[in-house]
C-alpha positions in Angstrom: 4.5 -58.0 -24.7 0.9 -59.4 -23.4 -0.1 -62.9 -23.4 -3.7 -64.1 -23.4 -4.1 -66.7 -20.5 -7.6 -68.8 -19.6 -8.9 -70.6 -16.7 -11.3 -73.1 -18.1 -13.6 -74.3 -14.7 -15.3 -77.6 -16.4 -17.1 -80.0 -14.0 -16.2 -83.5 -14.4 -18.1 -86.7 -13.3 -16.3 -89.2 -11.4 -14.6 -91.8 -13.3 -16.2 -91.2 -16.6 -12.9 -90.3 -18.0 -13.3 -90.8 -21.8 -16.2 -88.3 -21.5 -14.3 -86.0 -19.1 -11.4 -86.0 -21.7 -13.8 -85.1 -25.1 -15.2 -82.0 -23.0 -11.4 -80.8 -22.0 -10.9 -80.9 -25.6 -13.8 -79.3 -26.7 -13.0 -76.5 -24.4 -9.5 -76.2 -25.0 -10.1 -75.6 -28.4 -12.5 -73.0 -27.5 -10.0 -71.3 -25.4 -7.7 -71.6 -28.4 -10.1 -70.3 -30.9 -10.9 -67.3 -28.6 -6.8 -66.9 -28.7 -5.5 -68.4 -25.3 -1.8 -69.0 -25.7 -2.2 -70.9 -21.9 -5.0 -72.5 -20.4 -5.2 -73.6 -16.8 -7.7 -76.9 -16.3 -9.1 -77.8 -12.8 -7.3 -80.7 -10.5 -8.0 -84.2 -11.7 -10.0 -82.7 -14.6 -10.2 -86.0 -16.7 -10.9 -88.2 -13.4 -12.9 -86.4 -11.4 -11.9 -86.2 -7.5 -14.1 -87.9 -5.0 -13.1 -91.4 -5.4 -14.2 -93.7 -2.0 -11.1 -96.4 -2.4 -7.3 -97.0 -3.9 -8.7 -99.5 -6.8 -11.5 -97.1 -7.9 -9.5 -94.3 -8.1 -6.8 -96.4 -10.0 -9.1 -97.1 -12.8 -9.7 -93.8 -13.5 -5.7 -93.4 -13.4 -3.4 -92.9 -16.8 0.1 -93.1 -17.5 1.9 -89.7 -18.1 2.7 -89.5 -21.2 -0.9 -91.2 -21.9 -3.7 -90.6 -23.7 -4.9 -87.4 -22.7 -1.1 -85.6 -22.9 -1.3 -87.2 -26.6 -5.0 -85.6 -27.5 -3.7 -82.2 -25.7 -0.5 -82.2 -28.0 -2.4 -82.7 -31.0 -4.5 -79.6 -30.3 -1.3 -77.4 -29.0 1.1 -78.6 -32.4 -1.8 -77.2 -34.2 -2.3 -74.0 -32.4 1.0 -73.3 -30.8 -0.7 -72.9 -27.5 0.1 -74.4 -23.9 -2.1 -76.1 -21.3 -1.8 -77.2 -17.7 -4.0 -80.1 -16.6 -4.3 -82.0 -13.3 -4.9 -85.8 -13.8 -4.6 -88.9 -11.7 -1.4 -90.6 -12.7 -0.6 -94.2 -12.0 3.3 -94.9 -12.0 3.4 -99.1 -11.6 1.1 -99.4 -8.7 1.3 -95.7 -7.4 -1.1 -93.1 -7.7 0.2 -89.6 -7.9 -2.1 -86.5 -8.1 -0.1 -84.7 -10.7 -0.6 -81.4 -12.8 1.3 -81.7 -16.4 2.2 -78.7 -18.4 1.8 -79.3 -22.4 3.0 -77.8 -25.6 3.1 -78.0 -29.1 6.2 -80.6 -28.8 4.4 -82.5 -25.9 4.8 -83.0 -22.3 7.1 -79.9 -21.1 6.5 -80.5 -17.5 5.2 -82.7 -14.6 4.2 -81.9 -11.1 3.1 -84.3 -8.5 1.0 -82.9 -5.2 3.5 -82.3 -2.5 0.9 -81.4 0.8 -2.0 -84.0 0.8 -5.1 -82.9 2.4 -7.4 -86.1 3.7 -10.3 -85.7 1.2 -11.1 -87.2 -1.8 -8.6 -89.1 -3.4 -5.6 -87.6 -2.0 -6.7 -90.3 0.8 -4.8 -92.7 -1.1 -2.3 -90.9 -3.6 1.1 -90.7 -3.0 3.0 -87.7 -1.5 4.7 -86.0 -4.8 8.3 -86.4 -5.7 8.8 -84.1 -8.2 9.8 -81.0 -5.9 9.0 -77.5 -7.2 10.2 -76.7 -10.7 9.8 -73.9 -13.4 9.5 -74.9 -17.4 10.4 -72.1 -19.7 7.8 -71.6 -22.5 8.2 -69.0 -25.2 6.2 -66.3 -23.2 7.6 -66.9 -20.2 8.6 -69.1 -16.9 5.8 -71.6 -15.8 5.7 -73.2 -12.6 2.4 -75.8 -11.3 1.1 -76.3 -7.7 -1.9 -78.2 -7.1 -4.9 -77.2 -4.9 -4.0 -77.5 -0.9 -0.2 -76.9 -2.0 -1.4 -73.0 -1.9 -1.7 -73.5 1.9 1.7 -74.2 2.8 3.4 -70.3 1.5 7.0 -72.1 1.0 5.7 -73.9 -2.1 4.7 -71.1 -4.2 7.9 -69.3 -2.6 10.0 -72.0 -4.1 8.7 -71.9 -7.5 9.7 -67.9 -7.3 13.0 -68.4 -6.6 12.8 -70.7 -9.5 12.1 -67.5 -11.8 8.7 -68.2 -12.1 6.8 -65.8 -14.3 3.3 -67.7 -13.8 2.2 -70.2 -11.5 -0.5 -72.9 -12.6 -2.8 -73.9 -9.8 -5.1 -76.1 -10.5 -7.8 -76.8 -7.9 -10.6 -78.8 -6.1 -12.0 -76.4 -3.8 -14.8 -77.3 -2.3 -17.6 -75.7 0.1 -15.9 -74.2 3.0 -12.6 -73.2 1.0 -14.0 -69.8 -0.1 -11.2 -68.3 1.8 -8.6 -69.5 -0.7 -9.7 -67.5 -3.8 -10.9 -64.5 -1.3 -7.6 -64.4 0.1 -4.9 -66.7 -0.3 -4.3 -67.2 -4.0 -4.2 -63.2 -4.0 -1.6 -63.1 -1.2 1.0 -65.7 -2.7 0.2 -63.6 -5.9 1.5 -60.5 -4.0 4.5 -61.6 -1.6 6.0 -63.3 -4.7 5.3 -61.2 -7.3 3.8 -63.6 -10.0 0.8 -64.5 -12.1 -1.7 -67.1 -10.4 -3.7 -68.8 -12.8 -6.1 -70.4 -10.0 -8.7 -73.0 -12.0 -11.2 -74.7 -9.2 -13.9 -76.8 -10.9 -17.7 -76.5 -10.3 -20.5 -78.8 -9.5 -21.3 -81.6 -7.2 -19.3 -84.9 -6.6 -19.5 -87.8 -4.1 -21.2 -85.2 -1.5 -19.4 -81.8 -2.0 -19.9 -78.8 -3.7 -17.3 -77.3 -5.7 -18.0 -73.2 -6.0 -15.8 -72.5 -8.9 -14.8 -68.5 -8.8 -11.6 -69.5 -10.9 -9.2 -66.5 -10.9 -6.4 -64.9 -12.7 -4.2 -63.0 -10.4 -1.4 -60.3 -11.3 1.8 -59.8 -9.3 -0.1 -57.1 -7.2 -2.6 -59.2 -5.9 -5.0 -58.0 -8.1 -8.1 -60.1 -9.7 -7.7 -59.6 -13.6 -10.8 -62.1 -13.8 -12.8 -64.5 -11.8 -15.8 -67.2 -12.8 -18.8 -67.4 -11.3 -20.0 -71.1 -9.8 -20.9 -73.0 -13.2 -18.8 -74.6 -16.2 -17.0 -71.2 -17.9 -14.1 -69.9 -19.3 -12.5 -66.8 -17.9 -9.9 -64.8 -20.1 -7.2 -61.7 -19.4 -4.3 -60.4 -21.0 -0.8 -60.5 -18.7 2.7 -59.5 -19.4 4.9 -62.1 -17.9 7.9 -59.9 -17.9 6.1 -58.0 -15.0 6.6 -60.7 -12.7 10.6 -60.1 -12.9 9.9 -56.3 -11.2 10.2 -57.7 -7.8 11.4 -54.7 -6.3 8.6 -52.1 -5.6 9.6 -48.2 -5.7 7.1 -46.0 -4.0 9.5 -43.4 -3.2 12.9 -43.8 -4.6 15.4 -44.0 -1.5 12.6 -43.9 0.5 10.1 -46.1 0.5 11.2 -49.5 -1.4 9.8 -53.0 -1.1 11.7 -56.4 -2.2 9.4 -59.5 -0.7 11.7 -61.7 -2.2 15.5 -59.7 -2.0 14.7 -58.9 1.5 14.4 -62.0 2.8 16.4 -63.5 5.7 17.0 -67.2 5.2 19.7 -67.0 7.6 16.8 -67.0 10.4 14.6 -69.3 8.7 16.1 -72.6 9.7 13.2 -73.4 11.8 11.4 -73.6 8.7 13.2 -76.9 7.3 14.6 -78.4 10.7 13.3 -82.1 11.8 11.0 -81.7 14.3 11.7 -82.0 18.1 10.3 -85.5 19.1 7.5 -85.3 21.4 8.2 -86.1 25.0 
């Protein structure tokens, strides 16, 4: 059954959490009114990203659940919709770059960014400890990654092995990262046979330009919808069950491919081995 999904490309202002949250709610209501059953916002959509020190970043962080999850839950409860959004999470004194999946009953799941680049607030956040999990929704199984995680094929593969139909990818891709939407997101979708909803931010912040180009990509690596460089919402209709058809049959018995089922884990030990000490 087709499901309408949306990527909501916004331009959050650094540290202006109240105004950013108001904008998020307004844009989410717009997407819901247009029929979106699942919407994805950018990474750090409420806080902004380009913080110069840990203490300033902490001031823009929130507990999870917290005010943003509560506000989004209200919209979800009214509409039956779901949403994934990137937040700065404060747990005690520890700061995480987090994405949450929120639905009509509240927070469905939380993912903390595993791979941290030397960039923006990720210079001060703790490495994620949630692992790669998938959550059931009425329309399919949803997993989440955040931005730089896309560069590590093991992360998306782990979600695929957990049964993800849809992978939500909140991002803050700055200028110089155009190869992520042009090549990497499409490749990850294709090699894992999943839908990828990659939502980038737009605008300028802390000396960086974020180029947008959010995408909705299908399990064949085809782009179903793509944003430009401004504040906008893009939609597509998807059939999540297609992500469960991992085997591609081009000629029955003669030309068949399964990039999940044809793996050779017995040969991949080096991928998880401890690195040898430097001599």
